[in-house]
C-alpha positions in Angstrom: -24.0 -6.8 12.0 -22.8 -6.8 8.9 -25.5 -6.0 6.5 -26.4 -9.3 4.3 -26.1 -8.3 0.2 -26.9 -10.4 -3.1 -26.6 -8.6 -6.0 -25.6 -8.9 -9.6 -23.8 -6.9 -11.9 -25.1 -5.5 -15.6 -23.6 -7.6 -18.2 -22.2 -4.8 -20.2 -19.0 -3.9 -18.9 -18.7 0.5 -18.2 -15.3 2.5 -17.8 -13.5 1.6 -14.3 -13.0 5.0 -13.7 -16.3 6.2 -13.9 -17.6 8.5 -10.8 -20.9 8.6 -11.2 -23.1 8.7 -8.2 -26.3 7.7 -8.6 -29.0 4.7 -6.1 -29.0 1.8 -6.8 -32.4 -0.2 -8.8 -34.7 -1.8 -6.0 -36.0 -4.0 -8.8 -33.3 -7.1 -9.9 -31.8 -5.3 -12.6 -30.2 -1.9 -12.8 -28.5 0.1 -15.8 -25.6 -1.0 -16.8 -22.4 -1.5 -14.7 -24.7 -0.7 -11.3 -24.8 -3.1 -8.6 -28.5 -3.9 -7.9 -30.5 -5.8 -5.0 -27.8 -4.2 -2.5 -29.2 -3.2 0.6 -27.7 0.3 1.8 -24.5 0.0 4.2 -25.5 -0.2 7.8 -23.8 2.5 10.0 -21.3 0.0 11.2 -18.3 -2.4 9.0 -19.4 -3.4 5.3 -17.8 -6.5 3.5 -18.1 -4.5 0.2 -17.0 -0.9 -1.1 -20.0 1.3 -2.4 -21.4 3.8 -0.2 -18.0 2.8 2.3 -17.0 6.3 2.1 -13.9 5.2 2.7 -11.9 6.3 -1.0 -11.7 10.0 -1.5 -10.7 11.5 -5.0 -9.6 15.4 -5.9 -13.2 17.2 -7.0 -12.5 18.1 -10.7 -9.3 16.6 -11.8 -8.6 13.2 -14.3 -5.2 11.9 -14.0 -4.4 11.1 -17.7 -1.5 8.5 -19.1 -0.1 8.8 -22.3 0.9 6.2 -24.1 4.6 6.4 -24.6 5.7 8.2 -27.8 2.4 9.9 -27.8 3.5 13.7 -28.9 2.8 16.4 -27.2 1.6 18.3 -29.5 -1.0 16.0 -30.0 -2.2 15.5 -25.7 -2.1 19.2 -25.4 -4.4 19.4 -28.7 -6.5 16.7 -27.1 -7.0 18.8 -23.8 -7.9 21.6 -25.4 -10.9 19.8 -26.9 -11.9 18.5 -24.6 -12.0 21.7 -22.6 -9.2 19.9 -20.2 -6.2 22.8 -18.0 -3.5 20.6 -17.3 -2.5 21.0 -13.6 1.5 21.6 -13.3 2.4 20.2 -16.8 6.1 19.0 -16.6 7.9 18.0 -20.1 9.3 15.0 -19.9 6.9 13.4 -18.2 4.0 11.0 -19.6 1.9 11.8 -16.9 -1.0 14.5 -16.7 -2.7 15.9 -13.9 -6.4 17.9 -16.1 -9.0 20.0 -13.9 -12.1 19.5 -16.6 -14.0 22.1 -18.0 -17.1 23.5 -16.4 -20.2 21.7 -17.6 -18.1 18.8 -17.7 -18.4 15.9 -15.1 -15.5 13.2 -14.3 -16.8 10.5 -16.0 -17.8 12.1 -18.9 -14.0 13.2 -19.1 -12.6 10.0 -18.8 -14.8 8.6 -20.9 -13.6 10.9 -23.8 -10.1 10.4 -23.2 -10.3 7.0 -23.0 -11.8 7.0 -26.8 -8.6 8.5 -27.8 -6.2 5.9 -29.5 -3.5 9.2 -27.5 -4.3 7.2 -24.4 -3.0 4.7 -21.7 -5.1 5.5 -18.8 -7.5 7.8 -17.3 -8.0 7.9 -13.8 -9.7 10.0 -11.1 -7.2 11.3 -9.1 -7.3 9.4 -5.9 -5.8 10.7 -2.5 -4.1 8.2 -1.1 -3.2 8.1 3.4 -0.1 7.6 4.8 0.3 4.4 6.9 1.3 6.4 10.4 -0.3 6.8 13.3 0.7 9.7 14.1 26.4 3.1 22.7 26.8 1.7 19.4 27.5 4.8 17.0 28.4 8.2 18.8 25.0 9.1 17.7 23.9 10.7 21.1 20.1 8.9 20.7 20.7 5.4 19.2 20.0 4.1 22.1 16.0 4.8 21.9 16.4 2.9 18.8 15.5 0.0 20.0 14.2 -1.6 16.7 18.0 -1.9 15.6 19.7 -2.8 18.7 17.3 -4.1 21.5 19.1 -4.9 24.5 15.8 -4.2 27.1 17.0 -1.3 27.5 14.4 1.7 28.7 13.2 3.9 25.5 10.1 5.9 25.8 7.2 5.4 23.9 5.0 7.2 20.9 3.0 10.6 22.9 -0.5 9.0 22.2 -2.2 11.1 24.2 -0.9 10.0 27.7 2.4 12.9 27.4 5.6 12.7 26.3 8.0 11.0 28.6 6.6 7.9 29.2 8.5 4.7 28.9 8.9 1.0 28.4 11.5 -2.1 28.5 11.9 -3.9 25.3 12.6 -7.5 25.1 16.6 -8.1 24.4 16.9 -9.5 20.5 13.4 -7.9 19.3 15.6 -5.8 16.8 16.9 -5.8 13.1 20.2 -6.9 14.2 21.9 -3.2 12.9 25.1 -3.4 14.8 26.3 -6.7 13.2 25.1 -6.1 9.7 27.1 -3.0 9.6 29.9 -4.9 10.8 30.0 -6.6 7.6 32.2 -5.2 5.2 30.3 -4.1 1.9 31.6 -3.6 -1.7 33.2 -0.1 -1.0 32.0 2.8 -2.1 28.1 2.1 -2.9 25.8 4.1 -1.9 22.6 2.2 -2.9 19.2 4.9 -3.7 16.2 4.8 -2.3 13.1 7.1 -3.4 11.3 8.3 -0.3 7.9 9.3 -2.5 6.2 10.6 0.4 5.4 14.3 2.2 8.8 15.6 0.9 12.2 15.3 2.8 13.8 18.5 5.0 17.0 18.5 2.6 18.1 21.1 5.5 17.9 18.6 8.5 21.5 17.8 10.2 21.7 14.3 10.2 19.6 14.6 6.3 21.8 16.9 4.9 24.8 14.7 4.0 22.4 11.4 2.9 21.0 12.9 0.0 20.7 11.5 -3.5 22.4 14.7 -5.6 21.8 14.8 -9.7 25.6 15.2 -10.2 24.5 17.2 -13.7 22.5 19.6 -12.2 25.3 20.0 -9.3 28.1 20.7 -12.0 25.5 22.4 -14.2 23.6 26.5 -14.2 21.4 27.2 -11.9 17.8 27.8 -14.6 19.0 25.3 -16.7 18.2 22.0 -17.1 21.5 20.5 -17.3 20.5 16.6 -17.5 17.3 17.5 -20.1 15.3 15.3 -17.7 12.7 18.0 -17.7 13.8 19.2 -14.5 15.6 22.4 -13.4 17.8 22.3 -10.6 16.5 18.9 -9.5 19.5 18.7 -7.5 18.1 16.5 -4.9 15.1 15.0 -6.2 11.7 17.0 -7.3 8.1 18.5 -5.7 5.7 17.6 -7.5 2.9 18.8 -5.4 4.5 22.7 -6.0 6.2 21.8 -9.1 9.8 23.2 -7.7 13.2 21.9 -7.7 12.9 21.9 -3.4 11.3 18.6 -1.9 11.0 20.1 1.8 8.4 19.6 3.0 5.5 22.1 4.5 6.0 23.0 8.1 3.9 21.1 10.4 4.8 17.3 12.6 2.1 15.8 10.6 4.4 16.4 7.0 7.2 15.6 8.9 6.2 12.0 7.6 8.5 11.4 4.2 11.5 13.3 6.3 11.1 10.8 9.5 10.8 7.8 7.0 14.5 9.3 5.5 16.0 9.0 8.6 14.8 5.6 9.4 17.1 4.2 6.3 19.7 6.6 6.0 20.1 9.1 8.8 23.9 9.6 9.8 26.3 7.8 11.3 28.8 8.2 13.5 28.2 12.5 13.1 27.7 13.5 16.4 24.5 14.2 16.1 21.1 12.3 16.3 20.7 9.0 14.9 21.5 6.6 12.6 19.9 5.3 9.5 19.9 1.0 9.0 21.5 1.7 5.6 23.9 4.6 6.6 25.5 4.8 3.6 22.4 4.7 0.9 21.6 8.0 -0.3 17.6 9.3 -0.4 15.9 10.7 -3.4 13.9 13.3 -2.3 10.4 13.2 -4.0 7.3 15.2 -2.7 4.0 14.2 -3.9 1.5 16.3 -1.2 1.2 16.9 2.1 -0.3 14.8 5.1 -3.8 15.1 4.1 -3.4 15.3 0.4 -1.4 12.1 -1.4 -2.7 12.6 -5.1 -2.5 9.4 -7.4 -0.9 11.8 -10.0 1.8 12.8 -8.2 2.7 9.5 -7.1 2.4 8.1 -10.6 4.7 11.4 -11.4 7.2 10.5 -9.5 7.8 6.6 -9.8 8.4 7.4 -13.4 11.2 10.5 -12.0 12.1 7.5 -9.8 12.9 5.3 -12.7 14.3 8.0 -15.1 17.2 8.5 -12.7 18.1 5.6 -11.4 17.2 4.9 -8.0 17.4 1.6 -6.5 14.6 1.1 -4.3 11.4 2.8 -3.5 9.7 3.3 -0.6 6.0 3.7 -0.8 4.2 4.1 3.0 0.6 5.3 1.9 -1.9 3.3 0.9 -5.7 3.8 -0.8 -8.5 1.8 -1.1 -9.0 1.8 -4.0 -7.7 -0.1 -7.4 -5.2 1.5 -9.2 -4.5 0.8 -13.0 -2.3 3.5 -13.6 -0.9 2.4 -10.3 -0.1 -0.7 -10.6 1.5 -0.5 -14.5 4.0 2.3 -12.9 5.1 -0.5 -10.2 5.3 -2.8 -12.6 7.9 -0.2 -14.9 9.9 -0.4 -12.0 10.3 -3.7 -11.5 11.1 -4.3 -15.0 13.6 -1.3 -14.7 14.8 -3.9 -11.4 13.8 -1.5 -8.5 12.4 -2.5 -5.6 9.2 -0.8 -4.1 8.7 -1.4 -0.5 5.5 -0.9 0.7 3.6 -0.3 4.2 0.9 -2.6 4.9 -1.4 -0.3 6.6 -2.8 0.8 9.9 -6.3 -0.5 9.8 -5.8 -3.7 11.9 -7.4 -5.7 8.7 -6.3 -8.4 6.9 -5.4 -7.5 3.4 -7.0 -10.7 2.2 -10.6 -10.3 3.1 -12.6 -7.5 2.0 -13.9 -5.2 5.2 -14.2 -1.3 5.4 -15.1 0.7 8.7 -15.7 4.2 8.8 -16.3 5.1 12.1 -18.4 8.9 13.3 -15.7 11.0 13.9 -13.3 8.7 13.0 -10.5 7.7 10.2 -12.0 5.4 7.5 -10.4 1.7 7.6 -10.4 -0.8 5.1 -8.6 -4.0 3.2 -7.4 -4.6 1.0 -5.1 -2.0 0.8 -3.2 -0.9 -1.9 -0.3 -0.9 -3.7 0.4 -3.4 -0.7 -2.4 -5.9 -2.1 -1.2 -6.1 -6.3 0.2 -9.3 -7.3 3.9 -8.0 -8.0 6.3 -9.2 -7.9 8.7 -6.7 -6.8 6.7 -5.5 -4.0 7.6 -6.3 -0.5 4.7 -5.3 2.0 5.6 -4.9 5.6 3.5 -5.6 8.4 4.8 -3.6 12.2 6.0 -5.2 14.9 7.3 -3.9 18.5 10.0 -3.7 21.2 8.6 -7.2 22.3 8.3 -9.2 19.2 4.3 -8.5 18.4 2.6 -7.3 15.7 2.4 -3.8 16.2 -0.1 -1.9 19.3 0.5 1.6 20.4 2.4 1.3 23.9 0.8 3.6 25.6 -2.2 2.4 25.5 -1.4 -0.8 27.7 -2.5 -0.4 30.5 -5.1 2.3 30.4 -7.3 0.6 28.3 -7.4 -3.1 26.4 -4.3 -3.8 24.7 -6.7 -5.1 21.1 -8.3 -1.4 21.5 -4.7 -0.6 20.7 -3.9 -2.4 17.9 -2.9 -1.4 14.3 -0.9 -3.1 12.1 -2.7 -4.3 9.0 -1.4 -7.9 7.8 -2.2 -10.7 5.3 -1.0 -14.7 4.5 -0.9 -13.9 1.0 -0.9 -9.7 0.6 1.8 -9.1 3.0 5.6 -10.2 3.4 7.0 -9.2 7.1 6.7 -8.0 9.9 9.4 -4.8 11.0 9.3 -2.9 14.1 7.2 -0.2 13.5 6.3 1.5 17.2 8.5 3.6 19.3 10.5 4.8 16.4 12.5 7.5 17.0 13.1 9.5 13.6 14.3 12.8 11.6 11.3 15.7 11.4 11.8 19.3 10.0 14.4 21.4 11.3 13.6 24.2 13.8 9.8 22.5 14.4 9.6 22.1 18.2 7.0 20.6 20.5 9.3 21.2 23.9 9.9 18.1 23.3 13.2 16.4 24.5 14.6 16.0 20.9 14.6 18.7 18.9 14.0 18.1 14.9 13.4 14.5 16.3 10.3 12.8 17.5 8.4 9.3 17.8 5.7 8.0 15.5 4.2 4.3 15.0 3.1 2.8 11.9 3.2 0.7 9.0 5.4 3.6 7.4 7.8 3.5 9.6 8.4 -0.7 9.1 8.8 -0.3 5.1 11.3 1.8 6.0 13.3 -0.3 8.2 12.9 -2.9 5.4 14.1 -0.1 2.3 16.8 -0.1 4.7 17.8 -3.5 5.1 17.1 -3.6 1.6 19.9 -0.7 0.9 22.7 -3.1 3.0 21.6 -5.9 0.7 22.4 -3.8 -2.0 25.6 -2.6 -1.1 26.9 -6.7 -0.1 25.5 -7.9 -3.7 25.7 -4.7 -5.8 24.3 -6.9 -9.1 21.5 -8.7 -7.1 17.6 -7.3 -8.6 15.1 -6.2 -6.8 13.7 -9.4 -6.7 16.7 -11.4 -5.6 16.5 -8.2 -2.7 13.3 -9.7 -1.3 13.3 -13.1 -1.7 16.8 -12.4 0.6 15.4 -10.1 2.9 12.1 -12.8 3.0 14.1 -16.0 3.2 16.2 -14.7 6.3 13.6 -13.3 9.1 13.3 -14.4 12.6 10.6 -16.3 13.8 10.3 -15.7 18.0 7.0 -17.1 19.1 5.8 -13.8 20.4 4.8 -13.1 17.3 1.4 -12.6 18.2 -1.5 -10.3 16.9 -4.7 -8.7 18.4 -7.4 -7.7 16.5 -8.6 -3.7 17.2 -12.1 -5.2 15.2 -11.8 -8.7 17.4 -16.1 -8.2 18.3 -17.2 -7.7 15.1 -15.1 -10.1 13.0 -15.4 -12.6 15.8 -11.8 -13.0 16.5 -12.5 -11.6 19.9 -9.7 -9.6 22.2 -7.2 -12.6 23.1 -4.2 -12.7 21.2 -3.6 -14.8 18.1 -1.5 -17.1 17.0 -1.0 -18.2 13.1 0.9 -17.1 10.2 -0.2 -13.4 9.9 2.2 -13.0 6.8 4.2 -14.9 3.9 6.7 -15.5 6.0 5.3 -14.8 9.8 8.8 -13.6 10.7 10.7 -10.4 11.1 13.1 -9.3 9.3 16.9 -9.6 10.3 19.4 -6.9 8.3 22.7 -9.1 9.5 21.0 -13.0 8.7 20.0 -10.7 4.7 23.2 -10.2 3.6 23.5 -13.8 2.9 20.1 -14.8 2.6 19.0 -17.2 -0.1 17.7 -15.3 -4.0 15.4 -18.9 -5.2 11.5 -17.7 -4.7 10.1 -16.6 -1.9 6.8 -16.1 -2.8 5.3 -19.5 -4.8 1.8 -19.2 -6.5 -1.3 -19.5 -4.1 -4.5 -20.7 -4.9 -5.8 -17.3 -3.5 -5.7 -15.4 -6.2 -6.0 -14.9 -9.6 -2.7 -15.6 -11.3 -2.8 -18.6 -8.7 -6.7 -20.4 -9.9 -7.4 -23.5 -10.5 -8.8 -25.0 -13.0 -12.8 -25.4 -11.7 -14.5 -28.4 -12.9 -18.1 -29.1 -10.9 -18.8 -30.1 -8.1 -15.3 -28.8 -6.2 -14.9 -29.9 -2.7 -12.5 -27.5 -1.2 -11.5 -26.4 2.0 -10.5 -23.0 3.7 -8.2 -22.3 7.1 -8.0 -18.5 8.2 -5.9 -17.0 8.8 -2.8 -19.1 6.1 -6.0 -19.6 3.3 -8.3 -17.3 3.2 -9.5 -17.5 -0.1 -10.0 -20.4 -3.1 -9.6 -18.9 -6.4 -11.2 -21.0 -9.6 -11.1 -20.4 -13.2 -14.0 -21.6 -16.1 -14.5 -20.3 -19.3 -18.1 -19.6 -19.8 -20.3 -18.7 -22.5 -21.3 -15.1 -23.9 -25.1 -15.0 -23.5 -25.2 -18.4 -21.1 -27.2 -17.9 -17.7 -25.0 -20.0 -15.2 -25.9 -20.5 -11.1 -23.0 -20.9 -8.2 -24.0 -22.4 -4.9 -21.8 -22.3 -2.3 -22.3 -24.8 0.8 -20.5 -24.2 4.2 -19.9 -25.3 7.8 -22.8 -24.1 10.1 -20.9 -21.2 11.7 -18.8 -19.8 9.7 -19.0 -16.9 7.4 -17.9 -17.9 3.1 -18.8 -15.4 0.8 -18.5 -16.3 -3.0 -17.1 -13.9 -5.3 -17.3 -14.2 -9.6 -14.9 -12.1 -11.6 -15.0 -10.9 -15.4 -12.4 -12.1 -18.2 -9.4 -10.0 -17.7 -9.5 -9.4 -14.1 -6.0 -9.0 -12.2 -6.0 -9.4 -8.5 -9.4 -10.2 -6.5 -11.1 -7.8 -5.5 -10.4 -5.2 -8.3 -12.8 -2.6 -6.1 -11.7 0.8 -8.9 -13.1 4.1 -8.7 -16.5 3.4 -9.2 -16.9 0.5 -6.9 -17.1 3.3 -4.2 -19.5 5.5 -5.2 -23.3 3.3 -4.4 -24.9 2.7 -7.5 -21.5 3.5 -9.6 -19.9 0.5 -12.0 -17.3 -2.2 -11.2 -16.4 -3.2 -13.9 -13.9 -6.6 -13.2 -17.1 -8.1 -11.1 -19.9 -10.3 -12.6 -22.1 -11.0 -9.2 -20.9 -11.6 -5.7 -23.3 -12.5 -2.2 -22.1 -12.8 1.1 -24.1 -12.8 4.6 -22.9 -14.3 8.1 -23.6 -17.9 6.7 -21.4 -20.2 4.7 -24.4 -20.5 2.0 -24.0 -18.6 -0.8 -25.9 -18.4 -4.7 -25.1 -16.0 -7.6 -26.8 -16.2 -10.6 -26.1 -14.3 -13.9 -25.5 -13.8 -18.0 -22.2 -14.2 -19.2 -21.4 -10.9 -20.7 -18.8 -12.7 -23.0 -17.2 -15.6 -23.6 -13.9 -15.7 -21.8 -12.4 -17.1 -18.4 -14.1 -15.8 -15.5 -12.6 -16.4 -11.7 -14.8 -17.4 -8.8 -14.2 -16.6 -5.3 -14.5 -18.4 -2.2 -13.3 -16.0 0.9 -13.3 -17.2 4.1 -14.3 -14.0 6.3 -12.2 -14.5 9.4 -13.4 -17.7 9.5 -13.1 -21.4 7.4 -13.9 -25.3 7.1 -14.9 -27.3 4.4 -17.2 -26.5 1.5 -18.6 -27.7 -1.5 -19.2 -25.6 -4.9 -21.3 -26.3 -7.5 -22.2 -24.4 -10.7 -24.6 -24.8 -13.7 -26.9 -23.9 -16.3 -30.4 -22.4 -15.6 
């Protein structure tokens, strides 16, 4: 059972990034910015982030994003004045990762940075999670690439515990129609650049070494010199932001081959009598290493996004996710959008609905969460990708079938408002670091499962579309992909948390993404570029005016949230009452003025007793009748959210002064 909770946050807005770890007050009110009256988290799943244990941060680190014209001399002086040491400083970057001085806490350092007019954002350095659950051409392994061309052929499955060499047959046509797309003539000489921001890309991998983006200024320049004056010396194919050097190759482990695997899905060389083919063989990979499989940090991610923008990448692939909403990350992706860059993001492997809050951290198991970021930002230049399998079902690990119940093997996350499309992400064969051998049939290659594999499928299709339409913006490419999906009747969903959510163990039907479709590369080449993501009332940007009382209706999964806006007056006490149908589970949230998205849980929200500045009040148990009472801390537009927690029905919402 989910523990019932009812809480009101304080009236004082504190710093979003604070990491003060203090217990919640047992009384009706608590210190500023901290939840009051909240029960401790149960050992099982929880609906709130605080105390869930799913967020991780680098101890002692702060990510500082300087304003664009902040003088470097002044930023260094501020770091020195605050006793902070810059880690791997980089010329030409407006992002510093600093280690706070002895005797200074991360929250205190953030408060001091945010007082400075030089600083745009300051946040803890969060640690993201990779979204992997670890003859058409003359490429000898292409027949194993069912995702490109599925004739129902026998293919090997990802080793998820039963060993190598297990096989299954897919369903003919459950693929992205890659050969048909390759047959369409495109503009000669087009080489779209896909920035793979990940664990690194092996620049010596035989199927990738000729597919890398090349910085021509450095290629023609002098070794040891920053020939193009971009702040990076000898950055021929990208940069290693983890090691602060020009070699973006990964560490020598299978897990750290994640980025190399992603790169091969996008652009492995075709017709070279070697291994596999990428879906976009004319694409070029900008290799940007931001960490290891266990440590993908926010600071390095921001630096890599900035690098991709400044060096004119066309597409960014982010096969990673985190439960923490980051203002700096959101701003960086939005800035990429202004540069015309499409950002392809994995939906996550939690088998959860990103339109609904849910946190689970079983003992001895990795955490699961929803919503995930960056997939849940409401940015036009993000295309969010769930995973499908070789039979056009939402993804589960193939090796499980026939051994344990399929619902327990489900992994793809989804979300009707937050996730756009599905793409193949199960039993995906691609490149790993050269020389890495596990005694497998295919040295230098491996099968992986995950939405991490589905995202680069879409990034590669985006490259094909851009090759055909060189003047398209990132948003136009996204629209073309979304408008051209296939709608197989078999695209049903298993929920690994079905017993907890009340959905059960059987396959589910419904609209689980914006399109409820699987991508098609051929159709995308002629897809419509009209807006594919109209505003809905399920988030802040589509909130409807609230005139009490409101009669509404939710219908999960296609309509999990209704959001209303209402101007409230400073110092006035309000009460919001929700009455829903018997047998349903609905939650009530109130968000403060300036909130960007629902579930805007910044870092402090994940610390029991920590500040959660966007959230004003929340009430959520296992019923559809909820009530919150609070005093407005300021005059402004507040947002009232009704959330159907894996359920729906008609409801009545009342706002009154008390």
